[in-house]
BALOBA-1460 file (C-alpha; in Angstrom, 3 decimals):
// residues 396
<rec num="1" residu="m" x="73.598" y="55.257" z="-121.966"/>
<rec num="2" residu="n" x="71.372" y="55.945" z="-124.964"/>
<rec num="3" residu="n" x="73.344" y="56.220" z="-128.200"/>
<rec num="4" residu="s" x="70.390" y="56.518" z="-130.598"/>
<rec num="5" residu="v" x="69.678" y="60.267" z="-130.585"/>
<rec num="6" residu="d" x="71.941" y="62.943" z="-132.046"/>
<rec num="7" residu="y" x="72.787" y="65.129" z="-129.052"/>
<rec num="8" residu="h" x="73.382" y="68.243" z="-131.141"/>
<rec num="9" residu="a" x="70.105" y="67.941" z="-133.129"/>
<rec num="10" residu="w" x="67.305" y="70.347" z="-132.213"/>
<rec num="11" residu="q" x="63.740" y="69.119" z="-131.783"/>
<rec num="12" residu="s" x="60.463" y="70.982" z="-131.352"/>
<rec num="13" residu="g" x="57.286" y="70.552" z="-129.357"/>
<rec num="14" residu="s" x="54.048" y="72.450" z="-129.009"/>
<rec num="15" residu="i" x="51.652" y="73.359" z="-126.222"/>
<rec num="16" residu="p" x="48.354" y="75.311" z="-126.047"/>
<rec num="17" residu="i" x="48.374" y="78.488" z="-123.912"/>
<rec num="18" residu="a" x="45.413" y="80.894" z="-123.730"/>
<rec num="19" residu="g" x="43.813" y="79.238" z="-126.739"/>
<rec num="20" residu="v" x="46.919" y="79.532" z="-128.909"/>
<rec num="21" residu="r" x="49.283" y="76.688" z="-129.725"/>
<rec num="22" residu="y" x="52.915" y="77.665" z="-129.241"/>
<rec num="23" residu="r" x="55.960" y="75.853" z="-130.520"/>
<rec num="24" residu="y" x="59.136" y="75.569" z="-128.474"/>
<rec num="25" residu="a" x="62.642" y="74.334" z="-129.237"/>
<rec num="26" residu="t" x="64.514" y="71.756" z="-127.198"/>
<rec num="27" residu="k" x="67.390" y="69.310" z="-127.427"/>
<rec num="28" residu="l" x="69.357" y="66.863" z="-125.349"/>
<rec num="29" residu="g" x="71.226" y="68.781" z="-122.664"/>
<rec num="30" residu="a" x="68.543" y="71.477" z="-122.456"/>
<rec num="31" residu="f" x="66.795" y="72.142" z="-119.154"/>
<rec num="32" residu="a" x="63.529" y="70.131" z="-118.999"/>
<rec num="33" residu="h" x="64.291" y="68.362" z="-122.288"/>
<rec num="34" residu="g" x="61.360" y="66.213" z="-123.376"/>
<rec num="35" residu="a" x="58.795" y="68.363" z="-121.550"/>
<rec num="36" residu="v" x="57.845" y="71.961" z="-120.860"/>
<rec num="37" residu="d" x="59.445" y="73.347" z="-117.709"/>
<rec num="38" residu="p" x="56.431" y="73.805" z="-115.361"/>
<rec num="39" residu="a" x="57.881" y="77.064" z="-113.993"/>
<rec num="40" residu="q" x="58.162" y="78.547" z="-117.495"/>
<rec num="41" residu="l" x="54.630" y="77.378" z="-118.237"/>
<rec num="42" residu="l" x="53.315" y="79.126" z="-115.115"/>
<rec num="43" residu="l" x="55.015" y="82.337" z="-116.210"/>
<rec num="44" residu="a" x="53.464" y="82.006" z="-119.662"/>
<rec num="45" residu="q" x="50.016" y="81.412" z="-118.151"/>
<rec num="46" residu="y" x="49.979" y="83.904" z="-115.273"/>
<rec num="47" residu="a" x="52.615" y="86.630" z="-115.828"/>
<rec num="48" residu="r" x="50.170" y="88.845" z="-117.676"/>
<rec num="49" residu="v" x="51.370" y="91.462" z="-120.151"/>
<rec num="50" residu="s" x="49.490" y="94.520" z="-121.370"/>
<rec num="51" residu="a" x="49.620" y="95.737" z="-124.952"/>
<rec num="52" residu="g" x="52.660" y="97.952" z="-125.469"/>
<rec num="53" residu="d" x="54.602" y="96.682" z="-122.440"/>
<rec num="54" residu="v" x="58.359" y="96.291" z="-122.437"/>
<rec num="55" residu="v" x="59.048" y="92.822" z="-121.059"/>
<rec num="56" residu="v" x="62.318" y="91.349" z="-119.819"/>
<rec num="57" residu="q" x="62.777" y="87.708" z="-118.849"/>
<rec num="58" residu="l" x="65.872" y="86.577" z="-116.960"/>
<rec num="59" residu="n" x="66.908" y="82.907" z="-116.978"/>
<rec num="60" residu="c" x="64.608" y="82.489" z="-119.952"/>
<rec num="61" residu="g" x="65.122" y="78.795" z="-120.731"/>
<rec num="62" residu="s" x="63.350" y="77.776" z="-123.938"/>
<rec num="63" residu="g" x="61.930" y="81.267" z="-124.517"/>
<rec num="64" residu="l" x="58.319" y="80.099" z="-124.301"/>
<rec num="65" residu="y" x="57.254" y="82.949" z="-122.024"/>
<rec num="66" residu="g" x="58.819" y="85.484" z="-124.375"/>
<rec num="67" residu="a" x="56.843" y="84.097" z="-127.317"/>
<rec num="68" residu="v" x="53.587" y="84.329" z="-125.349"/>
<rec num="69" residu="a" x="54.348" y="87.854" z="-124.111"/>
<rec num="70" residu="a" x="55.068" y="89.049" z="-127.642"/>
<rec num="71" residu="t" x="52.001" y="87.480" z="-129.270"/>
<rec num="72" residu="t" x="49.077" y="86.890" z="-126.896"/>
<rec num="73" residu="g" x="50.332" y="89.695" z="-124.619"/>
<rec num="74" residu="h" x="51.086" y="92.095" z="-127.502"/>
<rec num="75" residu="a" x="54.186" y="93.440" z="-125.767"/>
<rec num="76" residu="s" x="55.946" y="96.140" z="-127.775"/>
<rec num="77" residu="r" x="59.387" y="94.749" z="-126.959"/>
<rec num="78" residu="v" x="60.604" y="91.525" z="-125.373"/>
<rec num="79" residu="l" x="64.172" y="90.979" z="-124.169"/>
<rec num="80" residu="l" x="65.220" y="87.503" z="-123.047"/>
<rec num="81" residu="t" x="68.476" y="86.560" z="-121.332"/>
<rec num="82" residu="d" x="70.075" y="83.312" z="-120.225"/>
<rec num="83" residu="r" x="73.626" y="82.491" z="-119.172"/>
<rec num="84" residu="n" x="73.496" y="78.996" z="-120.693"/>
<rec num="85" residu="v" x="74.317" y="78.725" z="-124.399"/>
<rec num="86" residu="v" x="71.871" y="75.825" z="-124.912"/>
<rec num="87" residu="s" x="69.007" y="77.849" z="-123.445"/>
<rec num="88" residu="f" x="70.089" y="80.831" z="-125.542"/>
<rec num="89" residu="g" x="69.892" y="78.702" z="-128.687"/>
<rec num="90" residu="a" x="66.516" y="77.285" z="-127.654"/>
<rec num="91" residu="a" x="65.044" y="80.751" z="-127.040"/>
<rec num="92" residu="v" x="66.220" y="82.023" z="-130.433"/>
<rec num="93" residu="r" x="64.628" y="79.031" z="-132.150"/>
<rec num="94" residu="t" x="61.390" y="79.279" z="-130.131"/>
<rec num="95" residu="l" x="60.906" y="82.905" z="-131.138"/>
<rec num="96" residu="e" x="61.579" y="82.046" z="-134.783"/>
<rec num="97" residu="a" x="59.128" y="79.100" z="-134.656"/>
<rec num="98" residu="n" x="56.365" y="81.423" z="-133.438"/>
<rec num="99" residu="d" x="57.141" y="84.206" z="-135.953"/>
<rec num="100" residu="v" x="58.061" y="86.636" z="-133.171"/>
<rec num="101" residu="n" x="59.875" y="89.696" z="-134.482"/>
<rec num="102" residu="a" x="59.677" y="92.194" z="-131.595"/>
<rec num="103" residu="a" x="62.001" y="90.197" z="-129.371"/>
<rec num="104" residu="s" x="65.717" y="89.753" z="-128.777"/>
<rec num="105" residu="v" x="67.733" y="87.097" z="-126.946"/>
<rec num="106" residu="y" x="70.971" y="87.895" z="-125.105"/>
<rec num="107" residu="l" x="73.562" y="85.428" z="-123.839"/>
<rec num="108" residu="g" x="74.461" y="86.426" z="-120.300"/>
<rec num="109" residu="h" x="73.397" y="86.414" z="-116.675"/>
<rec num="110" residu="g" x="70.671" y="88.850" z="-115.670"/>
<rec num="111" residu="t" x="70.694" y="92.187" z="-117.445"/>
<rec num="112" residu="r" x="74.460" y="92.300" z="-117.971"/>
<rec num="113" residu="t" x="74.169" y="91.981" z="-121.762"/>
<rec num="114" residu="v" x="70.837" y="93.828" z="-122.147"/>
<rec num="115" residu="p" x="71.118" y="97.317" z="-123.727"/>
<rec num="116" residu="s" x="71.846" y="99.858" z="-120.987"/>
<rec num="117" residu="g" x="68.957" y="102.104" z="-120.014"/>
<rec num="118" residu="t" x="66.299" y="99.451" z="-120.704"/>
<rec num="119" residu="r" x="63.188" y="100.226" z="-118.628"/>
<rec num="120" residu="a" x="60.711" y="97.396" z="-118.265"/>
<rec num="121" residu="d" x="57.032" y="97.142" z="-117.371"/>
<rec num="122" residu="v" x="57.403" y="93.446" z="-116.508"/>
<rec num="123" residu="v" x="60.448" y="91.422" z="-115.480"/>
<rec num="124" residu="a" x="59.904" y="87.664" z="-115.272"/>
<rec num="125" residu="i" x="62.422" y="85.351" z="-113.597"/>
<rec num="126" residu="r" x="62.699" y="81.595" z="-113.710"/>
<rec num="127" residu="i" x="64.224" y="80.932" z="-110.253"/>
<rec num="128" residu="p" x="67.800" y="79.548" z="-110.452"/>
<rec num="129" residu="h" x="69.112" y="76.989" z="-107.947"/>
<rec num="130" residu="e" x="71.921" y="79.150" z="-106.547"/>
<rec num="131" residu="k" x="70.707" y="81.709" z="-103.962"/>
<rec num="132" residu="l" x="73.270" y="84.385" z="-104.781"/>
<rec num="133" residu="a" x="72.527" y="83.999" z="-108.494"/>
<rec num="134" residu="l" x="68.846" y="84.583" z="-107.626"/>
<rec num="135" residu="l" x="69.733" y="87.691" z="-105.617"/>
<rec num="136" residu="q" x="71.595" y="88.997" z="-108.667"/>
<rec num="137" residu="l" x="68.519" y="88.487" z="-110.844"/>
<rec num="138" residu="l" x="66.203" y="90.159" z="-108.323"/>
<rec num="139" residu="a" x="68.563" y="93.131" z="-108.010"/>
<rec num="140" residu="d" x="68.706" y="93.387" z="-111.812"/>
<rec num="141" residu="a" x="64.909" y="93.240" z="-111.974"/>
<rec num="142" residu="w" x="64.619" y="96.103" z="-109.499"/>
<rec num="143" residu="t" x="67.009" y="98.262" z="-111.523"/>
<rec num="144" residu="a" x="65.345" y="97.491" z="-114.858"/>
<rec num="145" residu="l" x="61.730" y="98.037" z="-113.737"/>
<rec num="146" residu="r" x="59.970" y="101.363" z="-113.860"/>
<rec num="147" residu="v" x="57.967" y="102.407" z="-110.792"/>
<rec num="148" residu="g" x="54.656" y="100.577" z="-111.079"/>
<rec num="149" residu="g" x="56.266" y="97.729" z="-113.006"/>
<rec num="150" residu="r" x="55.937" y="94.111" z="-111.886"/>
<rec num="151" residu="c" x="58.467" y="91.427" z="-111.068"/>
<rec num="152" residu="v" x="57.128" y="87.884" z="-111.488"/>
<rec num="153" residu="i" x="59.102" y="84.821" z="-110.371"/>
<rec num="154" residu="a" x="58.394" y="81.111" z="-110.755"/>
<rec num="155" residu="g" x="60.014" y="77.881" z="-109.629"/>
<rec num="156" residu="a" x="59.567" y="74.650" z="-107.723"/>
<rec num="157" residu="t" x="59.116" y="74.431" z="-103.967"/>
<rec num="158" residu="n" x="62.065" y="72.037" z="-103.751"/>
<rec num="159" residu="e" x="64.142" y="74.578" z="-105.693"/>
<rec num="160" residu="g" x="63.551" y="77.253" z="-103.062"/>
<rec num="161" residu="a" x="60.453" y="78.959" z="-104.474"/>
<rec num="162" residu="k" x="59.158" y="79.901" z="-101.019"/>
<rec num="163" residu="s" x="62.507" y="81.377" z="-99.992"/>
<rec num="164" residu="a" x="62.663" y="83.223" z="-103.309"/>
<rec num="165" residu="a" x="59.213" y="84.702" z="-102.635"/>
<rec num="166" residu="r" x="60.430" y="85.986" z="-99.266"/>
<rec num="167" residu="l" x="63.400" y="87.663" z="-100.944"/>
<rec num="168" residu="l" x="61.064" y="89.178" z="-103.530"/>
<rec num="169" residu="e" x="58.906" y="90.570" z="-100.733"/>
<rec num="170" residu="l" x="61.918" y="91.979" z="-98.854"/>
<rec num="171" residu="l" x="62.995" y="93.952" z="-101.915"/>
<rec num="172" residu="f" x="59.676" y="94.928" z="-103.472"/>
<rec num="173" residu="g" x="57.176" y="94.837" z="-100.615"/>
<rec num="174" residu="a" x="53.938" y="92.851" z="-100.515"/>
<rec num="175" residu="c" x="53.771" y="90.052" z="-103.060"/>
<rec num="176" residu="q" x="50.966" y="87.883" z="-104.407"/>
<rec num="177" residu="v" x="50.932" y="84.165" z="-105.203"/>
<rec num="178" residu="l" x="49.381" y="84.011" z="-108.669"/>
<rec num="179" residu="a" x="49.228" y="80.218" z="-108.848"/>
<rec num="180" residu="s" x="50.547" y="77.092" z="-107.175"/>
<rec num="181" residu="e" x="50.428" y="73.833" z="-109.111"/>
<rec num="182" residu="s" x="52.119" y="70.445" z="-108.648"/>
<rec num="183" residu="g" x="54.889" y="71.744" z="-106.428"/>
<rec num="184" residu="f" x="55.531" y="74.865" z="-108.508"/>
<rec num="185" residu="r" x="54.443" y="78.425" z="-107.813"/>
<rec num="186" residu="v" x="54.453" y="81.809" z="-109.501"/>
<rec num="187" residu="v" x="54.623" y="84.987" z="-107.387"/>
<rec num="188" residu="s" x="54.328" y="88.671" z="-108.324"/>
<rec num="189" residu="a" x="55.272" y="92.007" z="-106.713"/>
<rec num="190" residu="v" x="55.036" y="95.651" z="-107.824"/>
<rec num="191" residu="k" x="57.889" y="98.158" z="-107.687"/>
<rec num="192" residu="q" x="56.349" y="100.956" z="-105.635"/>
<rec num="193" residu="r" x="59.297" y="103.329" z="-105.191"/>
<rec num="194" residu="d" x="62.500" y="104.458" z="-106.882"/>
<rec num="195" residu="v" x="64.919" y="103.695" z="-104.060"/>
<rec num="196" residu="a" x="65.274" y="100.191" z="-102.633"/>
<rec num="197" residu="t" x="65.394" y="99.771" z="-98.867"/>
<rec num="198" residu="a" x="68.937" y="98.912" z="-97.725"/>
<rec num="199" residu="l" x="68.845" y="95.176" z="-97.095"/>
<rec num="200" residu="e" x="71.658" y="92.969" z="-95.862"/>
<rec num="201" residu="e" x="70.719" y="90.211" z="-98.327"/>
<rec num="202" residu="f" x="71.242" y="92.571" z="-101.277"/>
<rec num="203" residu="a" x="74.440" y="94.209" z="-99.981"/>
<rec num="204" residu="n" x="76.806" y="91.485" z="-101.257"/>
<rec num="205" residu="p" x="79.316" y="93.057" z="-103.677"/>
<rec num="206" residu="l" x="79.128" y="89.921" z="-105.849"/>
<rec num="207" residu="l" x="75.715" y="91.119" z="-107.036"/>
<rec num="208" residu="g" x="77.649" y="93.463" z="-109.319"/>
<rec num="209" residu="h" x="77.982" y="92.107" z="-112.840"/>
<rec num="210" residu="d" x="81.745" y="92.508" z="-112.997"/>
<rec num="211" residu="v" x="82.710" y="91.498" z="-109.455"/>
<rec num="212" residu="f" x="84.381" y="88.086" z="-109.135"/>
<rec num="213" residu="n" x="84.879" y="85.815" z="-106.157"/>
<rec num="214" residu="r" x="88.582" y="85.120" z="-105.587"/>
<rec num="215" residu="v" x="89.550" y="81.575" z="-104.551"/>
<rec num="216" residu="e" x="93.111" y="80.919" z="-103.409"/>
<rec num="217" residu="t" x="93.935" y="77.219" z="-103.586"/>
<rec num="218" residu="i" x="96.568" y="74.618" z="-104.507"/>
<rec num="219" residu="a" x="96.446" y="72.363" z="-107.579"/>
<rec num="220" residu="r" x="99.140" y="69.830" z="-108.449"/>
<rec num="221" residu="g" x="101.300" y="71.318" z="-105.720"/>
<rec num="222" residu="m" x="101.178" y="74.799" z="-107.273"/>
<rec num="223" residu="p" x="99.406" y="77.909" z="-105.956"/>
<rec num="224" residu="l" x="96.290" y="78.631" z="-108.014"/>
<rec num="225" residu="t" x="94.105" y="81.730" z="-107.986"/>
<rec num="226" residu="l" x="90.619" y="81.228" z="-109.426"/>
<rec num="227" residu="f" x="88.090" y="83.935" z="-110.169"/>
<rec num="228" residu="t" x="84.494" y="82.748" z="-110.087"/>
<rec num="229" residu="r" x="80.918" y="83.969" z="-110.319"/>
<rec num="230" residu="p" x="77.867" y="82.768" z="-108.344"/>
<rec num="231" residu="g" x="76.226" y="79.778" z="-109.986"/>
<rec num="232" residu="v" x="79.393" y="78.566" z="-111.711"/>
<rec num="233" residu="f" x="80.149" y="74.953" z="-110.778"/>
<rec num="234" residu="s" x="81.970" y="74.812" z="-107.418"/>
<rec num="235" residu="w" x="82.329" y="78.592" z="-107.435"/>
<rec num="236" residu="e" x="83.356" y="78.894" z="-103.769"/>
<rec num="237" residu="h" x="86.169" y="76.321" z="-103.727"/>
<rec num="238" residu="l" x="88.172" y="73.904" z="-105.882"/>
<rec num="239" residu="d" x="86.118" y="70.723" z="-105.985"/>
<rec num="240" residu="e" x="87.738" y="67.410" z="-105.079"/>
<rec num="241" residu="a" x="87.206" y="65.747" z="-108.463"/>
<rec num="242" residu="t" x="88.897" y="68.584" z="-110.354"/>
<rec num="243" residu="e" x="91.743" y="68.580" z="-107.842"/>
<rec num="244" residu="i" x="92.267" y="64.838" z="-108.425"/>
<rec num="245" residu="l" x="92.243" y="65.203" z="-112.215"/>
<rec num="246" residu="a" x="94.713" y="68.099" z="-112.027"/>
<rec num="247" residu="e" x="97.035" y="65.803" z="-110.072"/>
<rec num="248" residu="q" x="96.659" y="62.874" z="-112.479"/>
<rec num="249" residu="m" x="96.516" y="64.419" z="-115.934"/>
<rec num="250" residu="i" x="99.437" y="63.983" z="-118.322"/>
<rec num="251" residu="v" x="100.211" y="66.964" z="-120.567"/>
<rec num="252" residu="e" x="103.434" y="66.964" z="-122.582"/>
<rec num="253" residu="s" x="105.432" y="70.110" z="-123.300"/>
<rec num="254" residu="g" x="103.913" y="71.969" z="-126.256"/>
<rec num="255" residu="a" x="100.663" y="69.972" z="-126.251"/>
<rec num="256" residu="d" x="97.439" y="71.599" z="-127.438"/>
<rec num="257" residu="v" x="94.824" y="71.003" z="-124.739"/>
<rec num="258" residu="l" x="91.041" y="71.342" z="-124.542"/>
<rec num="259" residu="d" x="89.444" y="71.775" z="-121.108"/>
<rec num="260" residu="l" x="85.940" y="70.504" z="-121.838"/>
<rec num="261" residu="g" x="83.407" y="71.965" z="-119.372"/>
<rec num="262" residu="c" x="85.987" y="74.264" z="-117.832"/>
<rec num="263" residu="g" x="84.071" y="75.882" z="-114.968"/>
<rec num="264" residu="s" x="86.308" y="78.570" z="-113.479"/>
<rec num="265" residu="g" x="89.321" y="77.299" z="-115.430"/>
<rec num="266" residu="a" x="91.373" y="75.311" z="-112.911"/>
<rec num="267" residu="l" x="92.256" y="72.454" z="-115.278"/>
<rec num="268" residu="g" x="92.981" y="74.815" z="-118.159"/>
<rec num="269" residu="v" x="95.394" y="76.863" z="-116.065"/>
<rec num="270" residu="v" x="97.215" y="73.748" z="-114.812"/>
<rec num="271" residu="a" x="97.351" y="72.355" z="-118.369"/>
<rec num="272" residu="a" x="98.802" y="75.635" z="-119.661"/>
<rec num="273" residu="r" x="101.555" y="75.496" z="-117.048"/>
<rec num="274" residu="l" x="102.388" y="71.904" z="-118.002"/>
<rec num="275" residu="s" x="102.231" y="72.508" z="-121.754"/>
<rec num="276" residu="g" x="104.163" y="75.753" z="-121.776"/>
<rec num="277" residu="t" x="103.979" y="76.762" z="-125.437"/>
<rec num="278" residu="g" x="100.886" y="74.757" z="-126.431"/>
<rec num="279" residu="r" x="97.499" y="76.217" z="-127.271"/>
<rec num="280" residu="i" x="94.991" y="75.840" z="-124.410"/>
<rec num="281" residu="t" x="91.261" y="76.186" z="-125.064"/>
<rec num="282" residu="m" x="88.622" y="76.168" z="-122.325"/>
<rec num="283" residu="v" x="84.924" y="75.752" z="-123.153"/>
<rec num="284" residu="d" x="81.751" y="75.732" z="-121.082"/>
<rec num="285" residu="a" x="78.016" y="76.093" z="-121.733"/>
<rec num="286" residu="d" x="77.741" y="78.639" z="-118.901"/>
<rec num="287" residu="s" x="78.773" y="82.110" z="-120.079"/>
<rec num="288" residu="e" x="79.574" y="83.082" z="-116.479"/>
<rec num="289" residu="a" x="81.974" y="80.135" z="-116.275"/>
<rec num="290" residu="v" x="83.686" y="81.338" z="-119.446"/>
<rec num="291" residu="r" x="84.059" y="84.831" z="-117.984"/>
<rec num="292" residu="s" x="85.499" y="83.271" z="-114.829"/>
<rec num="293" residu="a" x="87.941" y="81.065" z="-116.742"/>
<rec num="294" residu="e" x="89.144" y="84.035" z="-118.791"/>
<rec num="295" residu="r" x="89.796" y="85.989" z="-115.612"/>
<rec num="296" residu="s" x="91.595" y="83.024" z="-113.985"/>
<rec num="297" residu="a" x="93.880" y="82.594" z="-117.008"/>
<rec num="298" residu="t" x="94.647" y="86.309" z="-117.185"/>
<rec num="299" residu="a" x="95.501" y="86.391" z="-113.469"/>
<rec num="300" residu="a" x="97.896" y="83.472" z="-114.017"/>
<rec num="301" residu="g" x="99.661" y="85.394" z="-116.799"/>
<rec num="302" residu="l" x="98.874" y="82.818" z="-119.486"/>
<rec num="303" residu="p" x="98.546" y="84.472" z="-122.921"/>
<rec num="304" residu="n" x="98.167" y="81.157" z="-124.805"/>
<rec num="305" residu="v" x="94.793" y="80.392" z="-123.196"/>
<rec num="306" residu="q" x="91.353" y="81.224" z="-124.605"/>
<rec num="307" residu="a" x="87.874" y="80.552" z="-123.193"/>
<rec num="308" residu="v" x="84.816" y="80.041" z="-125.407"/>
<rec num="309" residu="t" x="81.124" y="79.554" z="-124.667"/>
<rec num="310" residu="s" x="80.128" y="76.231" z="-126.194"/>
<rec num="311" residu="d" x="77.567" y="73.434" z="-126.048"/>
<rec num="312" residu="i" x="80.147" y="70.789" z="-125.104"/>
<rec num="313" residu="a" x="82.748" y="70.996" z="-127.941"/>
<rec num="314" residu="n" x="80.408" y="72.339" z="-130.621"/>
<rec num="315" residu="a" x="82.187" y="75.715" z="-130.864"/>
<rec num="316" residu="v" x="85.586" y="74.062" z="-131.459"/>
<rec num="317" residu="r" x="84.486" y="71.063" z="-133.527"/>
<rec num="318" residu="d" x="86.839" y="72.019" z="-136.381"/>
<rec num="319" residu="d" x="89.888" y="72.299" z="-134.087"/>
<rec num="320" residu="r" x="92.183" y="69.434" z="-133.118"/>
<rec num="321" residu="f" x="93.905" y="68.783" z="-129.785"/>
<rec num="322" residu="d" x="96.537" y="66.497" z="-128.306"/>
<rec num="323" residu="v" x="94.820" y="66.207" z="-124.920"/>
<rec num="324" residu="v" x="91.250" y="66.698" z="-123.714"/>
<rec num="325" residu="v" x="90.649" y="66.964" z="-119.966"/>
<rec num="326" residu="s" x="87.163" y="66.995" z="-118.488"/>
<rec num="327" residu="n" x="85.090" y="66.811" z="-115.338"/>
<rec num="328" residu="p" x="81.769" y="66.390" z="-117.171"/>
<rec num="329" residu="p" x="78.432" y="67.199" z="-115.532"/>
<rec num="330" residu="f" x="75.893" y="64.419" z="-115.257"/>
<rec num="331" residu="h" x="72.919" y="66.517" z="-114.157"/>
<rec num="332" residu="v" x="70.650" y="68.883" z="-116.085"/>
<rec num="333" residu="g" x="68.873" y="70.779" z="-113.319"/>
<rec num="334" residu="k" x="68.240" y="68.117" z="-110.671"/>
<rec num="335" residu="a" x="67.805" y="65.255" z="-113.121"/>
<rec num="336" residu="t" x="70.582" y="62.777" z="-113.898"/>
<rec num="337" residu="a" x="71.326" y="62.917" z="-117.618"/>
<rec num="338" residu="l" x="74.005" y="60.419" z="-118.607"/>
<rec num="339" residu="n" x="73.583" y="61.316" z="-122.281"/>
<rec num="340" residu="v" x="75.461" y="64.544" z="-121.467"/>
<rec num="341" residu="p" x="78.730" y="62.938" z="-120.263"/>
<rec num="342" residu="l" x="78.418" y="60.411" z="-123.108"/>
<rec num="343" residu="q" x="78.396" y="63.323" z="-125.549"/>
<rec num="344" residu="f" x="81.425" y="64.793" z="-123.772"/>
<rec num="345" residu="m" x="83.218" y="61.543" z="-124.654"/>
<rec num="346" residu="r" x="82.019" y="61.644" z="-128.287"/>
<rec num="347" residu="d" x="82.975" y="65.290" z="-128.726"/>
<rec num="348" residu="a" x="86.376" y="64.634" z="-127.160"/>
<rec num="349" residu="f" x="86.956" y="61.753" z="-129.586"/>
<rec num="350" residu="n" x="86.001" y="63.963" z="-132.532"/>
<rec num="351" residu="v" x="88.392" y="66.812" z="-131.692"/>
<rec num="352" residu="l" x="91.388" y="64.673" z="-130.666"/>
<rec num="353" residu="r" x="94.220" y="64.083" z="-133.092"/>
<rec num="354" residu="p" x="95.160" y="60.426" z="-133.748"/>
<rec num="355" residu="g" x="97.120" y="59.360" z="-130.698"/>
<rec num="356" residu="g" x="95.476" y="62.114" z="-128.654"/>
<rec num="357" residu="r" x="94.308" y="61.353" z="-125.144"/>
<rec num="358" residu="l" x="91.146" y="61.977" z="-123.140"/>
<rec num="359" residu="l" x="91.447" y="62.203" z="-119.348"/>
<rec num="360" residu="l" x="88.128" y="62.247" z="-117.553"/>
<rec num="361" residu="v" x="87.221" y="62.328" z="-113.850"/>
<rec num="362" residu="a" x="83.926" y="60.971" z="-112.568"/>
<rec num="363" residu="n" x="82.094" y="59.772" z="-109.496"/>
<rec num="364" residu="r" x="83.286" y="56.241" z="-108.813"/>
<rec num="365" residu="t" x="79.801" y="54.752" z="-109.342"/>
<rec num="366" residu="l" x="79.157" y="56.214" z="-112.798"/>
<rec num="367" residu="p" x="79.266" y="53.555" z="-115.572"/>
<rec num="368" residu="y" x="81.584" y="55.225" z="-118.095"/>
<rec num="369" residu="e" x="84.086" y="52.436" z="-118.759"/>
<rec num="370" residu="a" x="82.056" y="50.493" z="-121.333"/>
<rec num="371" residu="a" x="81.104" y="53.649" z="-123.248"/>
<rec num="372" residu="l" x="84.733" y="54.786" z="-123.440"/>
<rec num="373" residu="t" x="85.875" y="51.349" z="-124.596"/>
<rec num="374" residu="d" x="83.166" y="51.182" z="-127.267"/>
<rec num="375" residu="l" x="84.057" y="54.639" z="-128.559"/>
<rec num="376" residu="f" x="87.869" y="54.606" z="-128.402"/>
<rec num="377" residu="g" x="88.549" y="50.867" z="-128.534"/>
<rec num="378" residu="n" x="90.610" y="51.211" z="-125.360"/>
<rec num="379" residu="m" x="90.312" y="52.500" z="-121.801"/>
<rec num="380" residu="r" x="92.365" y="52.429" z="-118.646"/>
<rec num="381" residu="t" x="91.797" y="53.559" z="-115.085"/>
<rec num="382" residu="v" x="94.453" y="56.082" z="-114.076"/>
<rec num="383" residu="h" x="93.123" y="56.643" z="-110.552"/>
<rec num="384" residu="d" x="90.607" y="54.659" z="-108.504"/>
<rec num="385" residu="g" x="89.774" y="56.450" z="-105.268"/>
<rec num="386" residu="q" x="87.079" y="56.077" z="-102.650"/>
<rec num="387" residu="r" x="84.841" y="58.710" z="-104.275"/>
<rec num="388" residu="f" x="86.303" y="59.509" z="-107.695"/>
<rec num="389" residu="k" x="88.074" y="57.786" z="-110.545"/>
<rec num="390" residu="v" x="90.136" y="59.111" z="-113.461"/>
<rec num="391" residu="l" x="89.717" y="57.300" z="-116.767"/>
<rec num="392" residu="s" x="91.893" y="57.664" z="-119.854"/>
<rec num="393" residu="a" x="91.359" y="56.696" z="-123.477"/>
<rec num="394" residu="t" x="93.520" y="57.241" z="-126.570"/>
<rec num="395" residu="r" x="92.171" y="57.959" z="-130.034"/>
<rec num="396" residu="p" x="93.476" y="55.392" z="-132.532"/>
């Protein structure tokens, strides 16, 4: 696992679009790091904007499309949203790098955090992987668009771009493929009426911004109620790896605990029950995960728990903990990115008190042992199962 690049350092790149060179921000852990996301590039090239348009982009990634819409497109107002805090930071920096002033970036899924009453001429969507999360974005686009406005979506064929186009057509009517390049496509449709046809696909109550999926499960022999949102990791059930870590983790009475990459908050809730009076902090890069974890902790009646949106432990880097528990991701999009779990280990080391302990669960085949030993000077395997292992390391 590469140890040579500072994970938290931002980098920049540039790319020509419509005769203008645009700069974009990126970093390790960002979607499509090291390249321009082809779907965002298609939006920037083909999702045309007229002078004076109000433009909204959902799932905005690096913010490249927003910069193009505001400058080459001469949009009067650009509003970008993304649920991921790394993408949010990238979009802010991309707009600044291109001297864009008539644009704002909002952390959140869809239009939930966009000023109410916003009416758009164009809504652009980078297709997410989760179908229900996509339905939410399409429903938000319909509500935000004026009649005659256009919804433009882009993504890869192996990410469900064709299925997404069918959903776009069901909601908006006839749609047009604007371009198809290297396994990616961009598709457009016009909002032709005020009232959407009642469609079964768009009738799911979870499309509402403040509706949560309720998961009743058992963790460490105790009943556990989780509240989740579409697109949050393992949002429909308690995943096996988290269940194993909940069973194996050691949390003393009164311990301060960090749940690093908390998802819907299962480990944080279990840790709070074990700690009792200790301070429990849950962090995740996905703002919808943080909302879910907050709701899960509140439902469990745990006042000593807080949830914070954070790029790994960046938001709590000045805090110190007795225990860090984590089920770190090792994918960014569909790509394996082992520099992300390596940074989870580094960040855990940095926020642990001397004598503090990291407990980490991982797929059995992932090569984490050497990295943990190099970083902490010690490592032991707490659990070695057929599919998952739990590793522990103590800060000297």
